[in-house]
C-alpha positions in Angstrom: -24.5 -21.5 -22.8 -27.1 -22.6 -20.2 -29.4 -19.9 -18.6 -27.1 -19.8 -15.4 -23.8 -19.6 -16.9 -25.1 -16.6 -19.1 -26.3 -15.1 -15.9 -23.3 -15.5 -14.1 -21.1 -14.3 -16.9 -23.3 -11.2 -16.8 -23.2 -10.9 -12.8 -19.6 -9.4 -13.6 -21.3 -6.1 -14.9 -22.5 -5.5 -11.3 -21.0 -2.4 -9.4 -20.1 -2.7 -6.0 -23.6 -1.2 -4.7 -25.6 -3.6 -6.9 -23.8 -6.6 -5.8 -23.2 -5.5 -1.9 -27.1 -4.8 -2.1 -28.1 -8.4 -3.2 -25.4 -9.7 -0.3 -27.0 -7.8 2.2 -30.6 -9.0 1.1 -29.3 -12.7 1.5 -26.9 -12.5 4.1 -24.1 -13.5 2.1 -21.0 -12.3 3.3 -18.2 -9.5 1.8 -16.4 -8.3 4.6 -13.2 -10.0 5.6 -13.1 -11.5 8.9 -9.9 -12.0 11.5 -9.1 -14.1 14.0 -8.0 -12.1 17.3 -7.5 -13.9 20.6 -9.5 -16.9 19.3 -12.6 -14.6 18.4 -13.8 -14.1 14.7 -14.1 -10.2 14.0 -15.5 -8.6 11.1 -13.2 -5.9 9.9 -14.3 -2.9 7.5 -12.2 -4.5 4.6 -14.3 -6.0 2.0 -13.6 -9.1 -0.1 -12.8 -8.4 -4.0 -15.3 -8.6 -6.0 -14.3 -12.0 -7.6 -14.8 -13.9 -4.3 -18.0 -12.0 -3.5 -19.4 -13.0 -7.1 -18.5 -16.6 -6.4 -20.2 -16.4 -3.1 -23.3 -15.1 -4.9 -22.9 -17.7 -7.9 -22.8 -20.7 -5.3 -26.0 -19.0 -3.8 -27.8 -18.7 -6.9 -27.0 -22.4 -7.9 -27.4 -24.3 -4.6 -29.0 -21.7 -2.1 -26.1 -22.2 0.3 -24.3 -19.4 1.7 -20.6 -19.7 2.0 -18.9 -18.1 5.1 -16.5 -15.1 5.0 -12.8 -14.7 4.1 -11.1 -15.3 7.4 -7.5 -14.5 8.2 -5.8 -16.6 10.9 -4.2 -15.0 13.9 -0.9 -15.8 12.7 -1.2 -13.5 10.0 -2.8 -10.6 11.6 -1.0 -7.7 13.6 -2.0 -4.2 14.0 1.5 -3.2 15.3 3.0 -0.6 12.8 6.1 -1.5 11.1 9.4 -0.1 12.0 12.9 -0.8 11.0 11.8 -2.6 7.6 14.0 -4.8 5.9 13.7 -7.6 3.4 13.2 -10.1 6.0 10.1 -8.1 7.5 6.9 -10.1 7.6 3.9 -8.4 6.5 0.7 -9.1 8.2 -2.9 -7.9 7.6 -3.1 -4.6 9.4 0.3 -3.6 8.7 0.4 -2.8 4.9 0.3 0.9 4.5 0.7 2.5 1.1 1.9 5.7 2.6 4.7 4.1 4.7 7.8 5.4 3.3 10.2 2.9 4.6 7.9 0.0 3.3 8.1 1.3 0.0 11.5 2.1 0.1 12.2 -1.7 0.9 9.7 -3.2 -2.0 11.2 -0.6 -4.6 14.7 -1.8 -3.8 13.6 -5.5 -3.9 12.0 -5.0 -7.3 14.4 -2.8 -9.0 12.1 0.4 -8.6 9.3 -1.3 -10.2 7.1 -1.8 -7.4 3.5 0.0 -7.5 0.8 0.1 -4.7 -2.1 -1.3 -7.0 -4.8 -4.1 -7.6 -2.1 -6.4 -8.0 -0.1 -5.4 -5.1 -3.3 -5.9 -2.8 -4.5 -9.2 -4.4 -1.3 -10.8 -4.1 -0.9 -9.9 -0.7 -4.5 -11.0 0.2 -3.6 -14.4 -1.5 -0.8 -15.0 1.2 -3.4 -13.9 3.9 -5.7 -16.0 2.8 -3.4 -18.8 2.8 -2.4 -18.2 6.2 1.1 -16.9 5.5 2.6 -13.4 6.3 5.1 -13.1 3.7 8.4 -11.4 4.1 8.9 -8.4 2.1 11.3 -10.3 0.1 8.5 -13.0 -0.8 6.1 -10.8 -1.5 8.3 -8.9 -3.9 9.4 -11.8 -5.6 5.6 -12.7 -6.3 4.9 -9.2 -7.4 7.4 -9.5 -9.9 6.2 -12.4 -11.6 2.7 -11.0 -11.5 1.1 -9.8 -14.6 -1.4 -6.9 -15.5 -2.9 -9.7 -17.7 -3.7 -11.4 -14.4 -6.3 -8.7 -13.5 -7.9 -8.7 -17.5 -10.1 -11.7 -16.8 -11.3 -10.7 -13.5 -14.7 -9.4 -12.9 -13.3 -6.1 -11.4 -12.0 -5.3 -15.0 -15.1 -6.3 -17.0 -14.5 -3.0 -19.2 -11.0 -4.1 -19.9 -12.3 -7.7 -20.9 -14.6 -6.3 -23.3 -12.3 -3.5 -24.8 -9.9 -6.7 -25.6 -12.6 -8.9 -27.1 -14.7 -6.0 -29.3 -12.6 -2.9 -29.2 -13.3 0.4 -27.7 -16.9 1.0 -26.9 -18.1 4.8 -26.2 -21.2 3.5 -24.8 -19.8 0.9 -22.6 -21.2 2.6 -19.4 -25.1 2.4 -20.9 -24.1 -1.4 -22.2 -23.0 -2.0 -18.3 -26.1 -0.6 -16.8 -28.5 -2.5 -19.1 -26.6 -5.8 -18.4 -26.8 -5.1 -14.4 -30.3 -4.1 -14.6 -31.1 -7.5 -16.5 -29.0 -9.6 -14.1 -30.9 -7.9 -11.0 -34.1 -8.7 -12.5 -33.4 -12.1 -12.5 -31.6 -12.2 -9.0 -34.6 -10.4 -7.4 -36.9 -13.1 -8.7 -34.9 -15.9 -6.5 -37.2 -16.9 -3.7 -34.5 -18.0 -1.5 
C-alpha cells in the first residue's frame, strides 16, 4: 500500500469537526448548494462524509478543489407536502421525518418497514444529485432493495468496518483518536 493510499484509508477516522476544519482551511466545500431562480445558494445541509473525504483526497493528490454538490432547480421545492400519495414527488426541502402523512405512505409502500435513517437519507440525496425528484413509490422501491450492508463500507461507519474485520474493540475510541491525530499531522504539513 503506498503512502497516499494508507493516508486516504485512515482519513475515514476523522470526525466531522476534524475534516470540516481541514476543508475550511483549504476552502473545500462541504455544504450542499441548490439552484433557485437560476442562482446558486448555499444551504445549511452538509454532504455525507464519504463525499467530503473524496474531495479532500482529490485535493491532497492533485491540489484541485472540486465544486460543491448542487441540486438542480427541478428537484428543489419548499412547498409543504399535503395530500400525500404514492405518486407524490419528493423534492429537496420537502423531506420531513415528522410528517405523519409522508411516513404513513412510505410505510404502506414498504409493508411497514420504512424507517427514517442514514440509508433513507443517502438514497434520497442520490436521487436529487442525479437531478430526479422521485415519486414516493419509486423512493420506496429503492429503499426496499437497499441493504444495511450498504453502509458498512462507508467512511461514516469506520467503527462497523473495524468491528467486522477485527471483532469488538473496547478501545476503539482511543484508536480513532490516534489515527485521526496521525492523519491531521500529515494533512497539516501540506503547503497548498
